[in-house]
N, C-alpha and C positions, 0 to 999 in steps of 0.2 A: 840922092844916091845912097846915103847911109840908111835911110828909112827903107828903101827898096831892098837893100842888101839884107837887113835884119829880117824883113818880111819873108824873103826867099829862103833865108837860113832857117827861120822858124818853121816854115812849111816843109822844107826838106827834112828837118829833124823829126817832125811829126809823121811824115810819110814813112821814114825809116822805122820809127817806133811801131807804127800800125802794122807794117809788114812783119816786123819782128814778133809782135804779139800774135799775129795769125800763125806764124811759123811755130811759136811756142805751143799753140793748141795742137798742131799736127805732131810736134816733137813729143809731147807728153802722151798723146792719144795714139801714137804710131799710125797716123793717117796721112796719106798723100805725099808727105815730104820725103825727099830722097834719103835722108839720114834721120833716124829717130832714136828715142831713148833705148829701144830694144832691138837695134840693128844687130847684125851678126858680129859676135866678139872677134877681135883681131889682135888682141894682146893678152899678156898674162894677167891674172887676177890682181896681183900686187901692184903692177904698173897701172892698171886701169883704175884701181882705188886711189892711188896717189894722184894721178892726173885729174880724175873727176873731183876729188876733194879740193885740189888746187883751183880748178875752174870755179867751183861753187864758192870757194873762199874769196876769190878775186871779185866775183859779183857781189857777195855779201859786204865786203869791205868797202867797195866803191859805193854801193847803194847807201850804206850807213854813214861813212865818213863825209861824203859830199853833201849829206843832209844836215850835218851838225853846224850849229851857229858859228863856231870858231873857224871852221873851214870856209864857210861862206863869206865870212868877214875877210879872210885872207884872199879868197878867190875873187872877190870884188875888185881887187887891185889889177886884175888881168882881164876879167870878163865883164862887160857892161851889164847892168842890172836888167836891161830889157831882154837880153838873150840868155840870162843866167839859167832860167828854167829849161829853155830849149837845149842848152849845152848839157845840163844834167841828164835830160831825156836821151840825147844821142849817145852820151858816154855809157849810160845804162844799157842802151840797145846794143852798142858795140860789144859790151861785156857778154851779153847774151849770145851774140853772133859768134864770139870766140868760143863760148861754151858749146854751142851747137856744132861748130866745126871740129873741135878737138875732143868732144865727148867720146869716151871709151866704153862701148857696150860690155856687159859682164856675162850675161846669160845666167841660166839657173832659175827655176820657177819656185817662188815662195808659196803662192797659192794660185789656183786656177778654177774659175767657176765654170762648170760644165753646162748648166741649164741655160738654154738660149735666151729665154725671157729675162732671167736675172742678168745675163751678160749685157743685153740691150739696155736694161734699166741702169746698170752701172755706167755704161758708156754715155747714156743720156744725162746721168747725174754729174758726170765729169764736165759735160758741156754746159750744164746748168751752173756749175761752179765758175767756169770762165765767163758765163753770162753775168753772174753776180758781180764779178770783177769789173766788167765793162759798164754795167748799169749803175753801179755805185759811184763811178766817176761822173756820169751824167747827172746823177741826183744832186750833185753839188755844182760843178762847172767843169766839164770834161776838157774844154779848150783852154781854160786857165791852168788846170793841172799839168797839161802837156805843153804849155808855153805859147800857144797860138794867140790867145787873147792879149798877152803882153805885147807881142810884135804888131798885132793888128791895131791896137789902140795907139801905139807909137806911130805907125804908118799913117793913120788918119788924123794925127795931130791931137789926139785926146789924151788927157792925163790918166794914168793908171790909178785905179782905186781898188782896194781890197774888197773882196766879196764878203758880205755880211755872214756871220755865223748862222748856220742852219742845222736842223736835225731832222731831215725829211725821211719819211717812211722807215726803211730798215735801220737807219741810224738811231732810231728810238729803242731798238732791241739789241743792237750790238755796236760797239764803238768802232770796230775795224771790219766792216763787211767786205772790203776789198781783200784783206788777208784771209778772211773766212772763205771767200770764194776760191782763192788759190788752194787752200787746204783741202777743200772738197774736190777740186779738180785733180789734185795730186794723188789723193788716196782712193778715189772711186775708180778702181781698176779691176776689170774682170780677170785679167791675168797680171799678177804682181811678180815681176822678175826681180832678181837681186839688184840690177841696175836701177830699176824704178823705185824699189824700196829704199835704196841708198839715197837717191835723189829726194824722195819724199821725206825721209827722216831728217836729212841735213837741212832742207828748206823749211820744214816745220819748226825745227829748233831755232833756225835763224829768225823766222817770223816772230817767235815768242820773245827772243832776245831783242830784236829790233823794236818791238812794241814798247819794251821797258825804256829804251833810250828815247823813243818818240814821246812817250807820255811824260817822262822827266822834263823834256823841253816844253811840252804843253803846259805842265804845271808851273814851270818857271815863267812862261809868258802870260798865262791866264789865271794863275793862282786859284782862289776859291771857286771861281766859275767852273774850271775844268774838274776840280775835285768833286764838286756837286754833280756834274755830269757823270762822272765815274760811278757815282752811287746809283744812278738811274738806269744804267745800261751795262751789260756784261762786256768783258774785253774782246772775246773772240768767238764764243759760241752763243748764238742767239737764244733767248728765252731761258737762260740759265740763272738769271737774277730776277727773282720774283718780287720785284718792287714796282712802284708806280713808274711807268715809262713816260709819263707826261713830263714836261719841263719842270724841274725842281723850282720852288719858289725863288724868284729873284735871279734865276739863271737864264742867260740868253741861249736860244737854240744854237747848237753847233754841230760840227762833225769833224772827225779826225782828219779827213782830207782837206777840208776848208782851212783848218788850223795849220796843217802842214804846208799848204800853199802860202798862207799868210807869212809863215816863217821864211819860206823860200824866197819870197819876193822882197823881204826886208833884209835879207842877208846879203824834198822828197824826192 
């Protein structure tokens, strides 16, 4: 019964995540969804900025605090390790749902691209960014990152084991391709409104800060191994570190997502 419950819980958390991810694409791109980042403003500028900053702050704090080793050690007293990752995923998704629900459009255009071809290219680039986010999870292990592998192994009576470090494809050229994909998706906008700019700026700053905390943890866990990896690949922008992108001598292949998952299950 317990195994079945954990499996159903893990699947439910994953489904909620994936629907939330798809809504995120529509929310940022102003496509299909009933309320998006550039919906018609319905409140004053000051109120909108306050609410939006609070919503982004809630997401950022949850996403970072729940990923820290000290919190995970405390959290383990209440949440079984098998569903710890799934719980992280659903809480993150619910924070995004809250953001979508309470987001206050601002209005005002910062820039607008008139050329139809350029408009299309920027829209496609934004989709490419979201694609990079999704693909980079599969390059390591998508289902482990989002908690399904943990509950499935438990359900089938198999012991969980951490995925070996790898540095596949894009991870040879950038340590955080997932974050890079989000940055591309946020900024590739043919029409940049004040609300979109506010969102993109805050999230980009958060990403840069979050990376510092993540890499501090990674250095703590993997020491010289991760320090050597940092020398072989740039942090956020691919191809900006013109050094040998092959594995440094004596260093195991790795990726930021794999490392982050390893931390999560021993405690993204």
